[in-house]
C-alpha positions as CSV (number, residue, x, y, z in Angstrom):
1,M,-15.2,-5.4,7.0
2,K,-11.5,-5.7,7.7
3,I,-10.0,-2.8,9.8
4,G,-6.3,-1.6,9.4
5,L,-4.1,1.1,10.8
6,I,-1.8,3.5,9.1
7,P,0.9,4.7,9.2
8,V,3.0,2.8,11.8
9,N,6.3,3.9,10.3
10,I,6.2,7.7,10.5
11,G,7.0,10.1,13.2
12,L,8.0,7.6,15.8
13,E,11.2,8.2,17.8
14,Q,11.7,4.7,19.2
15,V,11.2,1.3,17.5
16,E,9.5,0.1,20.7
17,H,6.7,2.6,20.0
18,M,6.2,1.3,16.5
19,I,6.2,-2.4,17.5
20,G,4.0,-1.6,20.6
21,I,1.3,0.0,18.4
22,A,1.4,-2.9,16.1
23,Q,1.0,-5.4,18.9
24,M,-1.9,-3.4,20.5
25,A,-3.6,-3.4,17.2
26,E,-3.2,-7.1,16.8
27,G,-4.5,-7.8,20.2
28,A,-7.5,-5.5,19.6
29,G,-8.4,-7.4,16.5
30,F,-7.1,-5.2,13.7
31,E,-6.5,-7.1,10.6
32,S,-3.5,-5.1,9.2
33,V,-1.0,-2.4,9.7
34,W,0.3,-0.2,6.9
35,T,3.2,2.0,6.1
36,F,3.7,5.3,4.0
37,E,6.9,5.8,2.0
38,H,9.1,8.6,1.1
39,V,12.9,8.2,0.8
40,I,13.3,11.9,1.2
41,V,11.3,15.0,2.1
42,P,12.6,18.0,0.1
43,L,13.0,21.4,2.0
44,D,10.8,22.8,-0.7
45,Y,9.3,21.3,-3.8
46,K,7.2,22.4,-6.8
47,S,5.4,19.1,-7.3
48,K,1.8,19.1,-6.0
49,Y,0.6,16.5,-3.6
50,P,-2.6,15.3,-5.1
51,Y,-4.4,14.5,-2.0
52,S,-4.4,17.7,-0.2
53,P,-5.8,21.2,-1.2
54,S,-2.5,22.8,-0.1
55,G,-0.5,20.5,-2.6
56,K,1.8,19.7,0.3
57,M,2.1,16.4,2.4
58,G,1.9,16.7,6.0
59,A,5.4,15.8,7.0
60,A,8.4,18.1,7.7
61,P,11.7,17.1,6.2
62,E,13.0,16.1,9.8
63,T,10.1,13.5,10.2
64,N,11.2,9.9,10.7
65,F,10.2,7.9,7.7
66,I,11.3,4.4,8.6
67,D,11.8,2.3,5.5
68,P,8.5,0.5,5.1
69,L,10.1,-3.0,4.4
70,I,12.4,-2.6,7.4
71,A,9.6,-1.4,9.6
72,L,7.2,-4.3,8.6
73,T,10.0,-6.9,9.0
74,A,10.5,-5.6,12.6
75,I,6.8,-5.8,13.2
76,A,6.6,-9.2,11.6
77,A,9.3,-10.6,14.0
78,N,7.1,-9.3,17.0
79,T,3.6,-10.2,16.0
80,K,1.9,-13.4,14.9
81,T,-1.2,-12.8,12.9
82,I,-1.7,-9.1,11.7
83,R,-1.1,-8.5,8.1
84,L,1.5,-6.1,6.8
85,G,0.9,-3.7,4.0
86,T,2.8,-0.9,2.2
87,G,0.3,2.0,1.5
88,V,2.1,2.6,-0.8
89,N,5.6,2.2,-1.9
90,I,6.7,4.1,-5.0
91,L,7.4,1.4,-7.5
92,S,8.3,3.6,-10.5
93,Q,11.4,4.9,-8.8
94,A,12.5,1.6,-7.3
95,N,14.8,-1.1,-8.5
96,P,12.2,-3.7,-9.4
97,L,14.5,-6.7,-9.1
98,Y,15.7,-5.7,-5.7
99,L,12.1,-4.9,-4.6
100,A,10.9,-8.3,-5.9
101,K,13.7,-9.9,-3.8
102,Q,12.9,-8.0,-0.7
103,T,9.2,-8.4,-0.8
104,A,9.4,-12.2,-1.4
105,S,11.7,-12.4,1.5
106,L,9.4,-10.4,3.8
107,D,6.5,-12.6,2.7
108,M,8.4,-15.6,3.8
109,V,9.7,-14.3,7.1
110,S,6.2,-13.1,8.0
111,G,4.7,-16.5,7.2
112,G,2.7,-15.1,4.2
113,R,1.4,-11.9,5.7
114,F,2.6,-9.3,3.4
115,M,0.6,-7.1,1.0
116,L,2.6,-4.9,-1.6
117,G,0.9,-1.7,-2.0
118,V,2.5,0.3,-4.8
119,G,1.9,3.6,-6.5
120,I,3.3,5.6,-9.5
121,G,4.6,8.6,-7.6
122,W,4.0,12.3,-7.7
123,L,7.1,13.9,-6.1
124,Q,9.4,14.8,-9.2
125,E,12.1,16.0,-6.8
126,E,12.3,12.6,-5.2
127,F,12.7,10.9,-8.5
128,A,15.5,13.4,-9.4
129,A,17.3,12.5,-6.1
130,M,16.8,8.8,-6.8
131,G,18.3,9.2,-10.4
132,V,15.2,8.0,-12.0
133,P,13.3,9.8,-14.9
134,F,10.0,11.1,-13.9
135,E,8.7,10.9,-17.4
136,K,7.0,7.5,-18.4
137,R,6.6,6.5,-14.8
138,G,3.2,5.0,-15.5
139,A,4.6,2.8,-18.3
140,R,7.5,1.9,-16.1
141,F,5.1,1.0,-13.3
142,D,3.1,-1.4,-15.5
143,D,6.3,-3.1,-16.9
144,Y,7.7,-3.5,-13.4
145,V,4.6,-5.2,-12.1
146,E,4.7,-7.7,-14.9
147,A,8.4,-8.3,-14.5
148,M,8.2,-8.8,-10.8
149,R,5.5,-11.4,-11.1
150,K,8.0,-13.4,-13.3
151,V,10.5,-13.1,-10.6
152,W,8.1,-14.3,-7.9
153,S,7.0,-17.3,-10.0
154,G,10.2,-19.2,-9.2
155,E,10.6,-20.0,-13.1
156,T,13.5,-18.9,-15.2
157,V,13.0,-15.2,-15.8
158,E,12.9,-13.9,-19.4
159,H,11.8,-10.2,-19.7
160,D,12.7,-7.7,-22.4
161,S,11.1,-4.1,-22.4
162,E,11.8,-0.6,-22.9
163,F,12.9,-0.5,-19.3
164,L,14.4,-3.8,-18.4
165,S,16.4,-6.7,-19.9
166,W,16.3,-9.7,-17.7
167,H,17.4,-13.1,-18.9
168,G,18.2,-16.7,-17.7
169,F,17.9,-16.4,-13.9
170,K,15.8,-17.4,-11.0
171,S,15.3,-15.7,-7.6
172,Y,14.5,-17.6,-4.5
173,P,12.7,-17.5,-2.1
174,V,9.5,-17.1,-3.8
175,P,6.5,-15.6,-1.8
176,V,4.5,-17.8,0.5
177,Q,1.4,-16.4,-1.1
178,N,0.5,-17.1,-4.7
179,P,-0.3,-14.7,-6.1
180,M,1.6,-12.0,-4.0
181,P,-1.0,-9.5,-3.3
182,V,-0.2,-6.3,-5.3
183,I,-2.5,-3.5,-4.3
184,I,-2.3,-0.5,-6.5
185,G,-2.7,3.0,-5.0
186,G,-3.9,6.2,-6.6
187,I,-7.1,7.6,-8.0
188,K,-6.1,9.5,-11.1
189,G,-5.0,9.0,-14.7
190,K,-5.3,5.3,-16.0
191,I,-5.9,3.9,-12.5
192,H,-9.1,2.1,-13.5
193,Q,-7.5,0.2,-16.4
194,R,-4.3,-0.4,-14.3
195,I,-6.3,-2.0,-11.5
196,A,-8.2,-4.2,-13.8
197,K,-5.1,-5.4,-15.6
198,Y,-2.5,-5.6,-12.8
199,G,-4.0,-5.2,-9.4
200,N,-5.0,-7.9,-6.9
201,G,-6.5,-4.8,-4.9
202,W,-7.0,-1.1,-5.0
203,Y,-5.8,1.2,-2.2
204,A,-8.3,4.1,-2.9
205,P,-7.4,7.5,-1.5
206,T,-10.9,8.6,-1.0
207,T,-12.8,9.3,2.2
208,D,-16.3,9.4,0.4
209,P,-18.3,6.2,-0.2
210,A,-20.3,7.8,-3.0
211,E,-17.0,8.7,-4.9
212,L,-15.6,5.2,-4.4
213,K,-18.9,3.7,-5.8
214,Q,-18.5,5.7,-9.1
215,H,-14.8,4.7,-9.4
216,L,-15.6,1.1,-8.8
217,D,-18.3,1.2,-11.6
218,L,-15.3,2.3,-14.0
219,V,-13.1,-0.5,-12.6
220,R,-15.8,-3.0,-13.2
221,A,-16.2,-1.7,-16.8
222,E,-12.4,-2.1,-17.4
223,C,-12.5,-5.7,-16.0
224,D,-15.4,-6.4,-18.4
225,K,-13.3,-5.3,-21.4
226,I,-10.5,-7.7,-20.6
227,G,-12.7,-10.6,-19.3
228,R,-11.5,-10.3,-15.8
229,D,-13.7,-11.1,-12.7
230,F,-14.1,-7.8,-10.8
231,N,-14.9,-9.7,-7.6
232,E,-11.1,-10.9,-7.4
233,I,-10.2,-7.3,-6.5
234,E,-10.1,-6.3,-2.9
235,I,-10.9,-2.7,-2.2
236,T,-9.1,-0.8,0.6
237,C,-10.0,2.8,1.7
238,M,-8.9,5.5,4.2
239,W,-11.1,6.0,7.2
240,A,-11.1,8.8,9.9
241,G,-12.3,6.2,12.4
242,T,-15.6,7.9,13.1
243,G,-19.3,7.1,12.5
244,G,-19.3,3.7,14.0
245,K,-21.4,0.9,12.5
246,E,-23.5,3.3,10.3
247,A,-20.4,4.5,8.6
248,I,-19.1,1.0,8.0
249,E,-22.3,-0.1,6.5
250,Q,-22.1,2.7,4.2
251,W,-18.5,1.7,3.0
252,E,-19.6,-2.0,2.6
253,Q,-22.5,-0.9,0.4
254,A,-20.2,1.1,-1.8
255,G,-17.9,-1.9,-2.3
256,C,-15.2,-1.5,0.3
257,H,-13.6,-4.6,1.9
258,R,-11.1,-2.9,4.3
259,L,-11.0,0.4,6.1
260,V,-7.6,1.7,7.1
261,C,-7.8,4.1,10.1
262,M,-5.3,7.0,10.2
263,L,-3.1,6.8,13.4
264,Q,-3.3,10.5,14.0
265,A,-7.2,10.1,14.1
266,L,-6.8,8.0,17.2
267,G,-6.0,11.1,19.3
268,A,-3.2,11.8,21.8
269,D,-3.3,8.5,23.4
270,P,-3.0,5.7,20.5
271,A,-3.7,2.9,23.0
272,A,-7.2,4.4,24.0
273,G,-7.9,5.1,20.4
274,I,-7.2,1.6,19.2
275,Q,-9.4,0.3,22.0
276,R,-12.2,2.7,20.9
277,I,-12.0,1.5,17.3
278,A,-12.0,-2.1,18.6
279,S,-15.2,-1.6,20.5
280,E,-17.0,0.7,18.0
281,A,-16.1,-1.1,14.7
282,I,-14.2,-4.5,15.2
283,A,-16.5,-5.9,17.9
């Protein structure tokens, strides 16, 4: 089981704290560090956050949300082996050509350590501020993944769709990794089809191994429909960092390959929390 830590880019007042946590995690044997993304946090919003009963995300508008790619670039420059993941960036509201360029560059400067976690998005007010339609965001997401893979290929890009018209160009550098790991986040809507068709991995926002197993049965069925090997897909789940060996075995039996521990679950002393996870889980 791989063990990661999330989020390393939120609520930190000094960049030294962010880099220090990543370095401690690397030294303790953590496999990866991850980020969250929101470009803005509205003072008030009608959109319902789908992963909390309150419908609100747990961040005030004044919370530091360091841009994920900038945060991970800083961490890449100050670490050697730990992998770097976005958990997740909101692809449907981004410029996909710019994002393809940025992520290929980050994969290069990190020596092939980057994992692009992406989601469809839920915060309509953020889409409005970005000047992007909220409607058809699922179709836009699918199209963007296909188009970005063409950019990463290093070949001449030709892509015509409802959303994009790209012709006759190349973009370098290409990612060190081939394929660039695209990890799809979410648990609702067409998620099972989307993972089977487009994902190298799934970032599953569930804390219940039994629920995960039910969803993976659906992903496997979608893979069978299109002739894809389900075993190619790496499964990442959120973890509270408790339960020790027994909890990890339950996640493994459910089909999880990576557990990502919430930074807040480490307690008031992150260094002590990192060492606790290292001794209880990683060792």
